[in-house]
TIRO-2110 file (N, C-alpha, C; in Angstrom, 1 decimal):
// TIRO-2110
27.6, 17.7, 5.5, N, 1, A
28.6, 16.9, 4.7, CA, 1, A
28.2, 17.0, 3.2, C, 1, A
29.1, 17.2, 2.4, N, 2, A
28.9, 17.3, 1.0, CA, 2, A
29.1, 15.9, 0.3, C, 2, A
28.0, 15.5, -0.4, N, 3, A
28.0, 14.2, -1.1, CA, 3, A
27.9, 14.4, -2.6, C, 3, A
29.0, 14.3, -3.3, N, 4, A
28.9, 14.5, -4.8, CA, 4, A
28.0, 13.6, -5.5, C, 4, A
27.9, 12.3, -5.1, N, 5, A
27.0, 11.4, -5.7, CA, 5, A
25.6, 11.8, -5.6, C, 5, A
25.2, 12.3, -4.4, N, 6, A
23.8, 12.8, -4.2, CA, 6, A
23.5, 14.0, -5.1, C, 6, A
24.5, 14.9, -5.3, N, 7, A
24.3, 16.0, -6.1, CA, 7, A
24.1, 15.6, -7.6, C, 7, A
24.8, 14.7, -8.0, N, 8, A
24.7, 14.2, -9.4, CA, 8, A
23.3, 13.5, -9.6, C, 8, A
22.9, 12.7, -8.7, N, 9, A
21.6, 12.0, -8.8, CA, 9, A
20.5, 13.1, -8.7, C, 9, A
20.6, 14.0, -7.9, N, 10, A
19.5, 15.1, -7.8, CA, 10, A
19.5, 15.9, -9.1, C, 10, A
20.6, 16.2, -9.7, N, 11, A
20.6, 16.9, -10.9, CA, 11, A
20.0, 16.1, -12.0, C, 11, A
20.3, 14.8, -12.1, N, 12, A
19.7, 14.0, -13.2, CA, 12, A
18.2, 13.8, -13.0, C, 12, A
17.8, 13.7, -11.7, N, 13, A
16.3, 13.6, -11.4, CA, 13, A
15.6, 14.9, -11.8, C, 13, A
16.2, 16.0, -11.5, N, 14, A
15.6, 17.3, -11.8, CA, 14, A
15.5, 17.5, -13.3, C, 14, A
16.5, 17.2, -14.0, N, 15, A
16.4, 17.3, -15.5, CA, 15, A
15.4, 16.4, -16.1, C, 15, A
15.3, 15.1, -15.6, N, 16, A
14.3, 14.2, -16.1, CA, 16, A
12.9, 14.7, -15.8, C, 16, A
12.7, 15.3, -14.6, N, 17, A
11.4, 15.8, -14.2, CA, 17, A
11.0, 17.0, -15.1, C, 17, A
12.0, 17.9, -15.3, N, 18, A
11.7, 19.2, -16.1, CA, 18, A
11.5, 18.8, -17.5, C, 18, A
12.3, 17.9, -18.1, N, 19, A
12.2, 17.6, -19.5, CA, 19, A
11.0, 16.7, -19.8, C, 19, A
10.3, 16.1, -18.8, N, 20, A
9.2, 15.2, -19.0, CA, 20, A
8.0, 16.0, -19.5, C, 20, A
7.9, 17.3, -19.3, N, 21, A
6.8, 18.1, -19.7, CA, 21, A
6.9, 18.5, -21.2, C, 21, A
7.9, 18.2, -21.8, N, 22, A
8.1, 18.6, -23.2, CA, 22, A
7.2, 17.7, -24.1, C, 22, A
6.8, 18.3, -25.3, N, 23, A
5.9, 17.5, -26.2, CA, 23, A
6.6, 16.3, -26.8, C, 23, A
7.9, 16.4, -27.0, N, 24, A
8.7, 15.3, -27.6, CA, 24, A
9.3, 14.4, -26.5, C, 24, A
8.8, 14.5, -25.3, N, 25, A
9.3, 13.6, -24.2, CA, 25, A
9.0, 12.1, -24.5, C, 25, A
9.8, 11.2, -24.1, N, 26, A
9.5, 9.8, -24.3, CA, 26, A
8.3, 9.4, -23.5, C, 26, A
7.4, 8.5, -24.0, N, 27, A
6.3, 8.1, -23.3, CA, 27, A
6.6, 6.7, -22.7, C, 27, A
6.4, 6.6, -21.4, N, 28, A
6.6, 5.4, -20.7, CA, 28, A
5.2, 4.9, -20.3, C, 28, A
4.8, 3.7, -20.8, N, 29, A
3.4, 3.2, -20.5, CA, 29, A
3.4, 2.8, -19.1, C, 29, A
2.2, 2.9, -18.5, N, 30, A
2.0, 2.4, -17.1, CA, 30, A
2.1, 0.9, -17.1, C, 30, A
2.6, 0.3, -16.0, N, 31, A
2.7, -1.1, -15.9, CA, 31, A
1.2, -1.7, -15.7, C, 31, A
1.0, -2.9, -16.3, N, 32, A
-0.3, -3.5, -16.1, CA, 32, A
-0.6, -3.7, -14.6, C, 32, A
-1.9, -3.6, -14.2, N, 33, A
-2.1, -3.9, -12.7, CA, 33, A
-1.9, -5.3, -12.4, C, 33, A
-1.5, -5.5, -11.2, N, 34, A
-1.3, -6.9, -10.7, CA, 34, A
-2.6, -7.5, -10.3, C, 34, A
-2.7, -8.8, -10.6, N, 35, A
-3.9, -9.6, -10.2, CA, 35, A
-3.9, -9.8, -8.7, C, 35, A
-5.0, -9.6, -8.0, N, 36, A
-4.9, -9.8, -6.6, CA, 36, A
-4.9, -11.3, -6.3, C, 36, A
-4.3, -11.7, -5.2, N, 37, A
-4.2, -13.1, -4.8, CA, 37, A
-5.3, -13.3, -3.7, C, 37, A
-6.4, -13.8, -4.2, N, 38, A
-7.5, -14.0, -3.2, CA, 38, A
-7.3, -15.0, -2.2, C, 38, A
-6.5, -16.0, -2.5, N, 39, A
-6.2, -17.1, -1.5, CA, 39, A
-5.5, -16.5, -0.3, C, 39, A
-4.5, -15.7, -0.5, N, 40, A
-3.8, -15.1, 0.6, CA, 40, A
-4.7, -14.1, 1.4, C, 40, A
-5.6, -13.4, 0.7, N, 41, A
-6.5, -12.5, 1.3, CA, 41, A
-7.5, -13.3, 2.2, C, 41, A
-8.0, -14.4, 1.7, N, 42, A
-9.0, -15.2, 2.5, CA, 42, A
-8.3, -15.8, 3.7, C, 42, A
-7.1, -16.2, 3.5, N, 43, A
-6.4, -16.8, 4.7, CA, 43, A
-6.1, -15.7, 5.7, C, 43, A
-5.7, -14.5, 5.3, N, 44, A
-5.5, -13.5, 6.3, CA, 44, A
-6.8, -13.1, 7.0, C, 44, A
-7.9, -13.1, 6.3, N, 45, A
-9.2, -12.8, 6.9, CA, 45, A
-9.5, -13.8, 8.0, C, 45, A
-9.3, -15.1, 7.7, N, 46, A
-9.5, -16.2, 8.6, CA, 46, A
-8.6, -16.0, 9.9, C, 46, A
-7.3, -15.7, 9.6, N, 47, A
-6.4, -15.6, 10.8, CA, 47, A
-6.8, -14.4, 11.6, C, 47, A
-7.1, -13.3, 11.0, N, 48, A
-7.4, -12.1, 11.8, CA, 48, A
-8.7, -12.3, 12.6, C, 48, A
-9.7, -13.0, 12.0, N, 49, A
-11.0, -13.3, 12.6, CA, 49, A
-10.7, -14.2, 13.9, C, 49, A
-9.9, -15.2, 13.7, N, 50, A
-9.6, -16.1, 14.8, CA, 50, A
-8.9, -15.3, 15.9, C, 50, A
-8.0, -14.5, 15.6, N, 51, A
-7.3, -13.7, 16.6, CA, 51, A
-8.2, -12.7, 17.3, C, 51, A
-9.1, -12.1, 16.6, N, 52, A
-10.1, -11.2, 17.2, CA, 52, A
-11.0, -12.0, 18.1, C, 52, A
-11.5, -13.2, 17.8, N, 53, A
-12.3, -14.0, 18.6, CA, 53, A
-11.5, -14.4, 19.9, C, 53, A
-10.3, -14.7, 19.7, N, 54, A
-9.5, -15.1, 20.9, CA, 54, A
-9.2, -14.0, 21.8, C, 54, A
-9.0, -12.8, 21.3, N, 55, A
-8.7, -11.6, 22.2, CA, 55, A
-10.0, -11.1, 22.9, C, 55, A
-11.1, -11.1, 22.1, N, 56, A
-12.3, -10.6, 22.7, CA, 56, A
-13.5, -11.5, 22.2, C, 56, A
-13.7, -12.6, 23.0, N, 57, A
-14.7, -13.6, 22.6, CA, 57, A
-16.1, -12.9, 22.6, C, 57, A
-17.0, -13.5, 21.8, N, 58, A
-18.4, -13.0, 21.7, CA, 58, A
-19.1, -13.3, 22.9, C, 58, A
-20.0, -12.4, 23.3, N, 59, A
-20.8, -12.7, 24.5, CA, 59, A
-22.0, -13.5, 24.1, C, 59, A
-22.4, -14.5, 24.9, N, 60, A
-23.6, -15.3, 24.6, CA, 60, A
-24.8, -14.8, 25.4, C, 60, A
-24.6, -13.9, 26.4, N, 61, A
-25.7, -13.4, 27.1, CA, 61, A
-26.2, -12.1, 26.4, C, 61, A
-27.5, -12.0, 26.2, N, 62, A
-28.0, -10.8, 25.6, CA, 62, A
-28.2, -9.7, 26.7, C, 62, A
-28.1, -8.5, 26.4, N, 63, A
-28.3, -7.4, 27.3, CA, 63, A
-29.8, -7.2, 27.6, C, 63, A
-30.2, -7.4, 28.9, N, 64, A
-31.6, -7.3, 29.2, CA, 64, A
-31.8, -6.1, 30.1, C, 64, A
-32.8, -5.2, 29.8, N, 65, A
-33.0, -4.1, 30.6, CA, 65, A
-34.1, -4.4, 31.6, C, 65, A
-34.1, -3.7, 32.7, N, 66, A
-35.0, -3.9, 33.8, CA, 66, A
-36.2, -3.0, 33.8, C, 66, A
-36.8, -2.8, 32.6, N, 67, A
-37.9, -1.9, 32.5, CA, 67, A
-39.2, -2.7, 32.4, C, 67, A
END
């Protein structure tokens, strides 16, 4: 099926890509990095640890060999 809107978008994207290598191309600065949210990360670690302990609880018996 032929989609004229897709052809137009592809043409614009191709021209933007090809013309970006020119010396007089506009410079777009990289966005500043986002600050990590440590509270969410700590909470997720806590939840995953609890889930892992519930699915596979730690063994209290040590493995003893008969040698």
